[in-house]
C-alpha positions, 0 to 999 in steps of 0.5 A: 837693700837697693831699691827698698823704700825708706820706712815711714813713722806712723807717729813721731812720738817725741815731736807729737808730745813736744807739740802737745805740751806747747798746745797744753800751755797755750790753752792753760794760759788762755784762761788768764790772758785769752779773749774772755767775754769780760775783757771786750776791748783787749786794750793794752791797759788790760796788762796794767789792771789784770795783775800777776795772773794776766802776766803769768797767763800771757807768759804761758801762752808765749812759751806754749806757742814757741814750743808748738812752733818748734815741734811743727818745724821739727816735724816738717822742715828736714823733709823739705830738704829731701823733697818730702816731709821727713828725712830719708833714712840712710840716704841723705838727700843732696841739695838738688833733691836727689838721694845722696850717697849710700853707706859705703860710697866714696867719701866726699872730696874736700871743698865739695859742698856738703849735702844737706840732710835731716837728722840721721836715723829718723824715718820720714812721717807718713801723711797719716802720722801727720794727721794723727799728730795734728789731732793730738795737738788740737785736743788741748785747744778744744778746751781753751777759751777763744784765743787771738780773736773775738770774732766768735762773739760776733758770730753768735750775735749774727745768729741771734739777730737772724733767729729773732727776725732782724736782718744781719746785713743791715743791723749790727750786734748792739742795735739788734739787742744781742745779749752778748754785744758787750763781748764783741769789740767796740769797733764792730758792734754796729757793723753789719755782717760781711759773711754769706748766707751759709755762715749766717744760717749756721750761726743761727743753727748754733744759737738755736741749739744753745738756747735749747740746751742751756738756760742763762745767756752765759751758759748759751754763749759757752755752748755756742763757742763749743759748737762754732769750734766744731764747725771750724773743726769740720772745715779742718777735717775737709781740708785733711781729706782734700789737701793730700788729694790735691797735692797728689794730683799735682804729682806730689805725695801730700806730706809737705802739703799737710805739714804747711797747709794743715798743721801750721801754728797759724791754723791751730791758733785761728782755726781750732782755738779761734773758731774762725769760719775761715776754716770752713771756707778754706775746706770747701775751697780746697775740696772744690779744687781737689774734685776738679783736679780728680776728673778721670783722664781721657783714654787712660782708663779701661775701655767702656766697650765690652769687646775684646781688647781696650780701645787704642784711641779715644778718637776711634769707635768700635765697629763689629766686622772681620779683621783683615790679615795684618801683613806688612806693607811698606808705606811711603813713610819711614819704618814698616807699617802693618798692612791694611790691604793691598795698595792699588797700583797704576795697572789693573788689580790682580785677579785670582789664580787659576784653580783657586777659589776666590771666596766671598769678596770682602767689603771695602768698608763695612760701615756702621752696620753689623759684620758677617758674623762674630769676630774681632772688632774693627775700629773706625774714626770718630764721626767728623763735625756735621755727621749725625753719629755721636759716640755715647757718653761713657761712665768716665765721662759721666763721672767727669761731669759729676765731679765738676758739678760737685766741685762747683757746688763746693765752691759755691758753698764756700762763697756762701760762707765768705766771698774769698772762695770765689777766687777758686772758681776760674781755676777749678774750671781750668783744672777740669779742662786739664785732662791727660791725653785730651787734645787740649793737653797736646798729648798727641804722640803715638804709643808703642804698639800693643801686641794684644791689639794686633788682630784689631785695625787701628785706623788712628787719626793723623796729626797735621798742621790744620787737621787730621783726616779720617782713616778710610775703611776697615781693610785699607789705609786712607789718606790723611789730609792736613794743611798740605798733605799728610802721610798715610795712617798707620794701623795695628795698634798705633795712631798714624803720623801726619807728614805735615808740620805738627806744632809741638805740644799743641792741641791737635784737631780730633774730629770732634766739635769742641775738643780744642782748648776753648771747647774743653774750658767752656764745657768745664765752665758750664759744669763748675759754674752750674754747681756753684750757681745752684748751691749759692742760689739754693742757699740764698732762697732757702735762707731768705737772705739776699746779697746785702752782705756784699755791701757790708764788705766795705765796712771792714776797711775802717781799720787802718793797720800796716799788716796790709801792704797798701795801707802801710804805704798809705800810712807812710805817706800820711806821716810825711804829710803830717811833717809837711803840716798837712794832717788833713791829707792822711786819710786821702793818702791811705785811700789812694794807696789802697786804690793802687793796691786793688789795681795791683791785685787785679793785675796779679790776678789776671796775670796768674789766670792768663798763665794758668790758661796758657798752661792748660791750652798748650800742655807741658812744654815737650823737650826735644831729644837729641838723635831722635826724629819724628814724634819722638823728637817732639814729644820725648822718648816716654809716652807711657801712661805714667808719663802722661799722668806726670805731665798732666800733674805738671800742668795742674801744678801750674794752675794750683800755684796760680790759684795760690798766688791769687789768694795770696795777693788778695790777702796781702793787698786788700785794705785789711789783713788779719792772720787767718786770712793767710789760711787759704793761700797757705793751703792752696800753695802748699798743694802746689809746692809740696815735696816732689816725687821726681817731676818738675824741679825738686830743688825749688819747691822745698825752698819756697815751702820753708819760706812760707813755713817761716811766714806762717810761724811769724803770723801765729805771733802777730795777735796777742791771746786776748785779740789785741794785734801787735800792729796797733802797737807798732804803727810807725815801724810797721808802716816803714817796713811795708814801704821798704818791702814795696820798694824792694819788690819794685826794684826786683821786678824792674831788674828781672824785666831788664834781665829778660829783655837783655 
């Protein structure tokens, strides 16, 4: 039936069972080849001393992980071809993301490109179905030992030190007398913790509960591992709540975001099985961004005024009084405009006809006082800067500030877990400032007249090059004053147009102080930063922990591996220095490369932030429409509420993608990289690249979603189940690979810059 949406599968049974089988094999093999406490170093020698049991367990882990990756890929990738996870039933998607020919349509011509579609007859999977599938896959991993990392033992030692009165920011696991120090890798036994006060406090709570319910150190460690896994799952549940909402605020349906950012194998291995506290940090980070993006729009919700009819413009305030007759009056502009009273001519005003009752003389401007009696409401412009009157804050505005404060609090808690979450704070500020129909978004095109609002005088704000003048009076139209001279304001349900030179897509003056781009961003910054500071300082004071963890961040760079791009380039330079007979310059080469990587990180982060700020300040770029004049030619033919929300989603998408790129640059260009560092950029990028629902470029996002999916699948294999990284075994080829990647990126950047100039 035409127009009928394709049915959705609640649970893809075959794919779900395939992934469950892979997760079960992975969990079973972990008991022989996982990161068990009695195999602390996880060295390659364990394979020689472990016997057949280790190799059987390693084989089971490998087969299980491959099966899990295959099930995950089957669940999501056909969807990215059509724009959303899960192929469309009966309407295959074309290369551009538009629905393909329906059954019975003419056959494709020979030589024409073959449409790309998913498996025929398999309906798309809903977001709820994907979440149920992910929960099913996580069940076997809850019963597995720690996999691919030994950090959970370090968490237990940090909590034990804090409970015993030691400072985990100055004392390592071995020096503080932790009973499980032997389970911590030798490289990190004397290293202070680099985590924030919330992570340390939660670790102390976990150890306290483990001591209360178990007697021996071994049983206490087993209980602690289970509790740390529950904390990681709490972060996963928070991510499951926030990620679809963040994707929907960008104009996407959320299914592709859930597939890539929540169900990826790297998350299953390192969040569920590895129990990393990065899971809690990522959940708080995405929740903060989602709350900032969920701020209510200006002027698109119900009017807070109880009078009849909605407020036609957020810049107008209700004034009780009589409603003049809306007789037509041709103004100097093009097109008819409703009459706001007789236009004064050069001669004397006409008097009443003989014998007619003149009646009461209408007041030219009723002002803010009460009208002569009950009746339809009149509307006058918002008070200009410097005037004492201010519109009282409405319920949506109060909700806006509460949501921004909550977003800042979530991000502050994320920073209190791990410093990575601080990257999301400036982008949350921009998301809070990107609100549809506000002047900062540039939505100044007038809407179509509302017949229900005909009895009301809509003296809208006129848009000019510099400012829009206030419309005068309840029964007459005033002159709007712009840079030179703006036209008359039109009444009866629509905002007047200024005849001055309005800048397309720019932020218009609204007659309210701080309504421009800078004012909106500053007000959003006050709310977000206020919530973040309150949350972080409150935790620091409550736990008694200071900022010593910031200094401990430098200790994480003692590991030299090619998984970090700058470190890999420095290793390549070090190999060249060795060949040249200067082995003493190896460390200096790595240090210089890491310094250059940090400079590149700052440049990428600043560029991403600048791009997001420009997107919020300018709003969506309007495309001129041929054959239309005036505001329609500038703002496009559609100025409906849905169109404004779609345009706001495009702006939010730019901000979210900029945040994801900054997080990805932080992960790749830092001195050290581990696979679980990719959880944050994958989740945020997934929200901005998810399956499109009709806006932006439907053919671009699925391609990048698949590329990130390939990267996520490869990252799941980067560390062996016992915690040994493959980077340790592949130093030379990995360093050469990093060097080639950097050279290729440099050549691509130069070529693109030349193409832009040419």
